[in-house]
C-alpha positions in Angstrom: 51.1 21.7 -45.2 49.5 19.9 -48.4 45.8 19.6 -49.1 45.9 15.8 -48.5 47.5 16.3 -45.2 44.8 18.8 -44.0 42.0 16.4 -45.2 43.4 13.6 -43.1 43.9 15.9 -40.1 40.2 17.0 -40.4 39.1 13.4 -40.7 41.0 12.5 -37.6 39.5 15.5 -35.6 35.9 14.6 -36.7 36.6 11.0 -35.6 37.8 12.0 -32.2 34.8 14.4 -31.9 32.5 11.8 -32.7 34.1 9.4 -30.4 33.9 11.8 -27.5 30.2 12.3 -28.4 29.6 8.7 -28.3 31.2 8.1 -25.0 29.5 11.1 -23.4 26.2 9.7 -24.6 27.1 6.2 -23.2 28.1 7.8 -20.0 24.7 10.0 -19.7 22.7 6.8 -20.7 24.5 4.7 -18.0 23.8 7.3 -15.4 20.1 7.6 -16.2 19.6 3.9 -16.3 21.2 3.4 -12.8 19.4 6.1 -11.4 16.1 4.7 -12.5 17.1 1.4 -11.2 17.8 2.8 -8.0 14.5 4.6 -7.8 12.7 1.3 -8.6 14.7 -0.3 -5.5 13.8 2.5 -3.2 10.1 2.1 -4.2 10.3 -1.8 -3.6 11.8 -1.1 -0.1 9.0 1.1 0.8 6.1 -1.1 -0.4 7.5 -4.6 0.2 5.4 -7.6 -0.4 3.0 -8.1 2.6 0.1 -10.7 2.4 -3.0 -9.9 4.3 -3.6 -11.9 7.3 -6.4 -14.5 7.1 -6.7 -15.9 10.7 -7.6 -14.7 14.1 -4.6 -13.6 16.1 -5.7 -15.5 19.3 -7.5 -18.4 17.9 -5.9 -19.0 14.4 -9.3 -19.6 13.2 -10.1 -17.9 9.8 -11.2 -14.2 10.1 -14.6 -13.5 8.9 -14.3 -12.2 5.2 -17.5 -10.2 5.6 -16.5 -8.4 8.6 -15.6 -5.1 7.1 -15.9 -3.1 10.4 -13.1 -5.0 12.2 -10.7 -5.9 9.4 -9.3 -3.5 7.0 -6.2 -4.8 5.1 -3.4 -5.4 7.8 -5.3 -3.8 10.5 -7.7 -5.9 12.9 -9.8 -4.8 15.7 -11.4 -7.9 17.0 -13.4 -6.4 20.0 -14.6 -3.1 18.1 -18.4 -3.1 18.1 -19.9 0.0 16.4 -23.3 -1.0 18.0 -21.7 -0.3 21.5 -19.5 2.6 20.9 -21.3 5.4 22.9 -19.1 7.9 24.7 -19.9 8.8 28.2 -17.6 10.9 30.5 -15.6 8.5 32.8 -16.5 5.5 30.5 -14.7 3.6 27.9 -15.2 1.8 24.5 -13.6 -1.5 23.3 -11.0 -0.6 20.6 -8.0 -2.9 19.9 -5.9 -2.1 16.8 -3.7 -5.0 16.0 -1.6 -5.4 12.6 -0.9 -8.6 11.0 0.9 -10.1 8.0 0.0 -13.3 6.1 2.3 -16.2 5.7 5.2 -15.8 3.2 5.2 -12.0 3.8 8.6 -9.8 4.0 9.7 -9.3 7.4 8.3 -5.8 8.4 8.8 -2.7 10.6 5.2 -1.8 11.7 4.1 1.5 12.9 0.7 2.6 13.8 -0.5 6.2 13.4 -3.6 7.4 15.6 -5.3 10.7 14.9 -7.7 11.8 17.3 -9.6 15.1 16.6 -11.2 15.0 20.1 -10.3 18.1 22.1 -9.0 18.9 25.4 -7.8 15.4 25.9 -11.5 14.1 26.1 -10.3 10.7 24.6 -7.1 8.8 25.4 -5.6 5.4 25.6 -3.2 3.3 27.6 -0.3 2.0 25.5 0.5 -1.6 25.6 4.0 -2.8 26.3 4.9 -4.2 22.8 4.8 -0.7 21.4 6.7 2.6 22.0 5.7 6.3 21.3 8.2 7.8 18.6 9.7 10.9 20.3 8.4 14.2 19.0 5.5 12.6 17.1 3.0 11.9 20.0 0.8 13.8 22.3 0.6 12.5 25.7 -2.6 12.5 28.1 -1.2 14.3 31.2 -2.5 14.1 34.8 -4.1 10.7 34.8 -4.3 9.8 38.6 -5.6 7.2 40.9 -9.3 6.9 40.5 -9.5 8.3 36.9 -10.7 6.2 34.1 -8.2 3.6 32.9 -5.6 4.4 35.8 -2.9 1.9 36.1 0.2 2.6 38.1 3.1 3.1 35.8 1.2 3.3 32.6 1.9 5.6 29.6 -1.2 7.4 28.3 -1.7 9.2 25.0 -4.0 11.0 22.9 -2.7 10.6 19.4 0.7 10.3 17.6 2.9 7.8 15.9 3.9 4.4 17.3 6.5 1.7 16.7 6.2 -2.0 17.4 9.1 -3.1 19.6 8.2 -6.7 20.2 6.9 -8.6 23.2 9.8 -7.8 25.2 9.1 -4.2 25.1 12.5 -2.9 23.8 13.5 0.6 22.9 13.9 -0.1 19.1 11.8 -1.5 16.4 11.3 -5.1 16.2 10.6 -7.1 13.1 7.3 -8.7 12.5 8.0 -12.0 10.7 6.2 -15.0 9.8 9.7 -17.0 9.5 8.9 -20.5 8.5 6.0 -21.2 10.7 3.5 -21.1 8.0 1.2 -18.8 9.8 0.1 -15.3 9.9 2.1 -12.9 12.5 0.7 -10.2 14.6 1.8 -7.4 16.6 -0.6 -7.5 19.3 -2.9 -4.6 20.2 -1.5 -1.0 20.5 -4.2 -0.5 23.3 -7.5 -2.2 24.0 -10.0 0.4 24.7 -10.2 4.1 24.6 -11.2 6.1 27.8 -13.5 9.2 28.1 -12.2 12.0 30.3 -14.5 12.5 33.4 -14.7 16.2 32.3 -15.3 15.7 28.6 -18.0 18.0 27.4 -20.0 17.0 24.2 -18.5 19.7 22.4 -15.0 18.0 22.8 -16.2 15.0 21.3 -18.2 16.3 18.3 -17.8 18.7 15.4 -19.8 21.8 14.8 -22.6 19.8 13.3 -22.9 17.6 16.3 -21.3 14.5 14.5 -19.0 12.5 17.0 -15.3 12.8 15.8 -13.8 9.6 14.3 -10.4 8.4 15.7 -8.4 7.3 12.8 -5.9 4.4 13.1 -3.4 3.9 10.2 -1.1 1.0 9.9 2.2 1.7 8.4 4.4 -1.3 7.1 7.8 -1.1 5.9 10.1 -3.8 4.5 13.0 -4.7 6.9 15.8 -6.2 4.8 17.0 -5.2 1.6 17.6 -8.8 0.4 21.4 -8.6 1.0 21.5 -8.5 4.7 21.1 -4.8 4.9 18.8 -3.6 7.8 16.4 -0.8 6.7 15.3 0.3 10.3 16.6 3.8 9.8 14.8 4.0 6.3 11.6 2.8 8.0 11.9 5.3 10.8 12.4 8.1 8.2 9.6 6.9 6.1 7.1 6.4 9.0 7.7 10.0 10.2 7.0 11.6 6.7 3.8 9.4 6.5 2.8 10.7 10.1 3.5 14.1 9.2 1.3 13.7 6.0 -1.6 12.0 8.2 -1.4 14.8 10.7 -2.0 17.4 8.1 -5.3 15.7 7.0 -3.8 13.5 4.0 -5.7 10.2 3.8 -3.5 7.1 4.4 -4.0 3.9 2.9 -5.5 1.2 5.2 -7.0 3.6 7.6 -9.4 2.4 10.0 -12.2 4.7 11.1 -13.6 3.6 14.4 -14.9 6.2 16.9 
């Protein structure tokens, strides 16, 4: 083989190698860009675009902007009164967590997580029909019988855990909270209306070692319901809410928590 032929062959080999390197870089660059875009979409699904409610769920009158005790983000407790929240065995305290989204919000799947540090089932609540307990993520209050505080035949009682909004009909699956084209806020309705104190509750069940009464924390979890292309994100919302519940149960502070009792 002549020296000229060898030079041409080397040039062709370098050209082919250079082309392969360019193709490889292009492939890697394309993969990274696609993964980054996908990550961004996942983040958007989780966060969504939820406007805060501005009107009372019952009267549609404007909510008091200065009322930080009752309204925190999307979470509103209309009847909560910190000046009348003394816990007495056999008694009850008004506490009515309700989740709202403002006009123009994305449709949402809504969960509420209740963290209750009181011991021995000293504090409990009766679940309303528009909510459902998430199996494996709740603690029930057993043994509520006729004559006990808050007793109602056939009612479900809980101490704490994760609950999903299922709509006014009280179905078995998550329902979308939507403002639609109404031009109004949309509300889930209350998870419960009051917290009951067990008749056998002791002060040590309700307070910490310093004597401070335990706070019952309620956290609203909202997840976008659609990917914008007709896809339903119910399964994604369920997985995400359970993950958040696990973190909250472990003592990780949640955004939008409402510290009541």
